[in-house]
N, C-alpha and C positions, 0 to 999 in steps of 0.2 A: 348418832350425832350428838347426845347429850354427854356422852364420855368424853368427847372431843372437846366440846365446850367447856367442862369442868379443868380439863387439862389446860386449854389455853388460859384460863382464868387465874390459874396458879403460877404461869410463867412471868418472867422479868419484861419480856417484850423486847429484848435483845436481838441481834440478828441471829444466833443461835436458834432463839425460837421458831422463827419463820423456816428456817432449813429443817430443824426437826417436825416441824407441821407439814411441811411439804412431803416427808417420808411418810409420816403417819397417814395423811390423805392419801397417798398413792397405794398404801397397804390396804385402807379401807375401800378402797374404788375397786380392788379385786375382790375383798370378801362381801361386799355389798354392792353386787352389779347393778341391782334396780336404782341406785342412787349413784352409780360411776361417774356420770359426768358432772355432778354436784361437788365430789370430793375431788375430782381432777382439776376442776376451775377454781376451786379455793385453794388448791396447791399453788396454782398458777400465780394466784394473788401473792401468796407467801414467798413464792420464787422471786417475783419482779421486785418485791420489796428486799428480800435478801441480797440479791443481785446488785441492786441499787447502793447498799450500805456495805457491800463484801469490802474489807481492807481500808474501809473510810470510817471515821467517828460517825456514830450514830448520837445525834444531840437528845437529850433526856426527854424535852418536852415533844419531840418528834416521836420518839418510841412509846411515850406515853398515849399520844394521841392516836397513833397507828393500832395500837393494842387495843384501845377502847373501840375504835371504829371496828376492828377485825373481829373483837369479841361479840360486838352487836350484830354483825353480819352473821355470825355462826347462830346466835340465839334466833334470828329470823328464819336462818335456813332450816333449823329445827321447828319452828312454829308453822313452816309451811310445806313440812313433809306429808301431811294429810290433806292438804288443799288440793284444788282442781289442777289440771294440767296447764291451762293457760297461764294462772299465777306463778306456778312454777316455772315455766319457760319465761316468763317476763324477769323473774329472779335470777335466773341462769343468765340471762343476757345482761343484768345489770352486773353480775360478779364477773363476767368475761372483761367488761371495761374497767374495772374498779383499779385504781391505783393508789395504794396506802403512803405513797411519797408525797401527795399532795394532802395529806390529812392534817 
């Protein structure tokens, strides 16, 4: 997860960032099956965002706010990796309903 956080923090936040993130998270879900649902849900958040702005202009303020929120979400995911199952499940449910387009 740390590697994914570092990668995201080095990105511009454009639509392509989220498309690439989705690919990376799908790959990681296969490699790290113990955290597969986390990676898939994070990828779905990225997919919803990229689908919303695919072929449309992405305002700089929106891109900046979304990237900041998404990076914070990844840091929380990393912090919760060794926490109890109940906290992790609540976090997964939060991710499942997150919409970065309202950031």
